[in-house]
N, C-alpha and C positions, 0 to 999 in steps of 0.2 A: 176103078182106075184113077178116078179123081181123088179118092181117099188115100191111095198109095202115093199119088203125087204130093198131096198135102202133107203126108207123114214124112216124106223125105226131107232131111235137114238141109237148109240152105247154106251153101258154101260161099265164103267170101273170096273174091278174086285174088289170086296170089300175085303180088307185084314182081315184075321181072327182076332178076338179079342184076345189081349194078356191077359193071365190070370194074376190077381192081386197077388202080392207077399204077402204071409202071413207075419204078423208083427213079429211073434216070430219064423219063420221057418228059421233056420241058413242055411239049404241047398239050399233054394231059394233066399239067399241074403237079407233076412229081419230080421236078428237076432241082429241088432244094439242094441235094448233095453236090450237083454240078455247079450251082451258083455259089456255093459256099466254099467249094474245094480251093479255088484260087487264093482266097483270103486265108484259109488255114495253112496253105503251103507257104505263103509270105510270112505269116506269124511263126511258123515252125523255123523258118530260116532266120528271120530277124530276131526272134525271142528265144526260141528253143535252142538253137545251136550255141549262142554265147553262154546260156545257162549251163548246158552240158559241158561245154568246153572249160568254163570256170571251175566246175566241180572236178573234172578230170585234172586240171592243173593244180588244184588244192592238194592233191595227193602226191604231188611230185616235189622233189627236192630242188632248191635254188642252186644254180651253179655257183661255185666259189671255192675258196681255200678250205681244205680239211684241217681243222685244229689239231688233229692228232698227228698227221704226216707233214702238214705244211705244203701239200701239193694241191694243185687245182683240180677240182672234180666237176664233171659235167652235170651231175644231179642224179636222177633215177627215182625209183618209187620210194616215197617217204612214209607211207601209211597215214596215220592220224597225227603225226608229229607236228605238222604245221598248225593244226587245231589246238593241240595241247600247249603248243608254244604260245599261242595267244591267250588261252583260257586259264591255264594253271599256274603260270609264273606270277609271283606276287612280289610287292615291295616289302621290305623288312623295317620294323620299327626299332629305332635306335634310342640312345639316352636322350632325355628331355622331351620325349613324346614326339620327336620329329620322325619323318618317313624318309628312308633311304631307298632310292630306286636306282640300282646299278645301271650303267649304260648298257643298252641292248636289252633291257628287261621289257619285252614287248607286252607281256601279260599285264604289267602295271599300266602301260600306255592304253591298253584295250579297255580296261575296267574304268580308267579316268574318263576316256572318250565316251564310253557307254553311259556313265553317270551324268556327264555333261549333256549328252544328247537327250536323255530321259528328262533331265531337269529343264532344259530349254523347251521340250515338248509340252510337259505338264504345265509350266508357268505361262508360256505363251498361249497355249490353247485355252486355258481358263480365262485369261484376261481378254482374249479375242472373242470368246463366247459371250462374256458379259457385256463388253463394249459393242459387239456385233448385234446382239439382241436389242440393246438400247438404241443403236443407230437405226435398225430395221423398224422398230416401233415408231420412231419419229418419222422415218421416210414413208411409212405406211399411212400416216394421217393425211388428210386433205387440207392443204393451206396454199396460200399464194407463194409461188417461188419453189414449189416442191421439186420440180424438174431440175432447177438450178442446183438445189441442195444434193440431189442424187448424183448429178454429174461431178459436183465438187467432192463428194465423199469417195468417189471411185478413182479420183486422180492418183492417190498413192499407190493403188493397186496396178494402175497402168504404167507407172515408172518402172523401168527395168531394175532388177535386184542389184546389179553392180552399181548403178547410179544411186540407188538408195544407200548402199553401203558406203559409197564415197561421200555422200551428203551427210551421213551421220558421222563419218570419220572427221569431217571439218567441224561439226557441231561439238563433238566430244574431244576435240584437240585441246591441248593444255591452254592455249590462248583463245579457245573457241567460245561460242555463245553460251554453252552450258555453264562453264565456270564463271563467266561474267554475270549471268543471271543469278547464280547461287552465291556470288562473291566468294568463291572457293578456289582451291588450288589442288584439284584432284587429277591424278593420272588415270583418266577413264579407260584408255586402252593399254595401260601398263600394269595396273594392279588387278588382282584376280576378280573380286566381286564387282568393282566398277566396270571392268571389261564385260563381265556377264551381264550386268545391267544395261550396258550399251548395246549389246547384241539383242537382247529381249526387247528393248525399246524400239530398235529399228525394225525388228520382225513384226511387232505388234502394230507399229505405225503403217507398215506396208500392207499387211494381209488382213487387217481387220475389216476393210471394205469388202473383201471377197466373202468373209463370213457373214457380213451384213446382207450382201446381195442374195446369197442362198437362203438366209433366214426370211428375207423380204419376199422371195418367191413362194415360200411356204405360207406366209401370212396372207398373201393375195388370194389364195384358194379357199380361205375360210369364209363362209357366207356371213354377211352382215346381219341376216336374220337371227343368227344364233346369239349375237351380242345384244340385239334389241329384245329378244326373249328373256335374256338374263337380266337386263335392266328392268324389264317389267316385273320380274320375279324379286327384284330388290337386291340383286348381287352387287357387291361393291367392285371397285376397279381391280383391287387385288384378287378377289374371288374370280372375276372374269379372267384375269391373267393366268391364275394357277389352274382353274377348272376347265377353261376353254382354250386359251391361246396355247399354253405349254403342251397339252395332250395332242392338239391338232397340228401343231408345228413340229412335233417331235420327229417325224420321219425326215423332214428337211434338215432339222438341227442335227440329227445323228450323222446324216451324210456329210454336212459341212464339217462336223468334228472329225469324221473319218478322213476326209480329204486333207484337212489341216494337219492332223496327227501324222499321217503318212508323209506329208510334205516336210514337216519339221524333222522327222526322223532321218530324212535324207539331206538335211541342210548342209551346204557347203560353202557357197559363194559369199553369203552375208558375213559370217564370222571370219572367213579367210581374208576377205578384202578389208573388213573393219579393224581386225586385230591381227591379222597375219596367222590366224589359227593358234595364237598363243594367249598372251594376256597373263600378267602376274608371273608365275614361275615358268611359263612356256607352254603349259597345257590347261589353262583355266577355261578357255573357249575351244579346246580341241574337240571335234566331233568324230563320229565313225567315219563319215565320208572324207573328212580332212585326213584322218589316219590312213584311209586306203590309199588315197592319192600320194601321201608322203612314202608309204611303203612300197608302192610301185617302183619308185626310184631305186629301191634296195633289192627287190626281188619280186618278180611276178607271181610266183607260185604261192608264197605266203600271203601276198595281197589277195590272191584269188580265194584263199582259205578265209581271210577276213571279210571279203565280199560275200562269200557263201554264209557265213555266220550272220552278217548284216541282213542278207536276204531272208534267211529263215526267221530272224527276229521280227522284221517288218511284216512278213507273211502271217506269223502268229498274231500279231497285233490286229492286222486286217481281218483274220479269221474270227477273232474274238468279237470285234465290232459287228461283223455281219452276222455271226451265228447267235451271239448272246445279247448284244446290246441294241438290236433293232435297226441296224444300218442297211438292211436289205430292202430297198425301195421297191423292187419288182415284186417280191413276195408280199409286202405290205399292201400294194395295190391290188394284187390278186385276192388277198383276204378281204379287202374292202369290197371288191366287186362281188364276191360270193356272198357276203353279208347283205349287200344291197338286193340280191336276188331273193 
């Protein structure tokens, strides 16, 4: 009997089955859908409906006079004519290498506004990255008066954009301080390239502190022990910057670049107030947002098509940054946490 008892295999106790949490039971920890639902409803109303409405309007004709009959028409379904009207119409090149844009050639206005917007974005963001990194490196050091320096650097960012535009309007006026310092007589807001230079200068002056602030936040999470170990190994200041600072600050830097890129792609108030959206021949500082606002006065449906094109363009830029350029901070943090485990 004892031998049979010893031969019987011992069985581990089976733990009791844990009851499944009900999906919509808040008391049991399963009420996430209930808590998130109001936010999703508000977002659907505030964001989803305007987007869907704008897309629907972009396929409708603007009411106006029919060129063929001379009669007023209410509109109706336009298909993709609003989109082709913006994207396919071009200016024609005439003798002497000059460009002729007939009145109402909206496609020419679109590509000019697109090129201006991209140019402002690339030049402004590159300058702001370089200056922002420099400012952040200085503010990251320990020295007397560092708090005062940080507060002073952030002052331009705290000033409203309209005030900044008006300030630079007086700086770049014909009798302004810019011409007096340079001993020049330049129409900064009247000629094409001076007007663009004025817009870029104002944008860089205002938003470089924002870039520096985000980069500084990335620098402050880098342990000082890493730099001390690099110094012991004989690494130079440039090697510490390229091998330690840049790789570790890259997530914060990419997020800062993403924010500023999307911000400049939507730029409106700064060039509109500073140059009236013109400059030079009238379109030197014209951007996509300025073009949308001016088109609204002529027809809501064609403006909706332009807004949809602008939205798709900005969405693609954001997708490229997040998907391919490493601007996804959440995913980066998850990967670092998995690597630490």
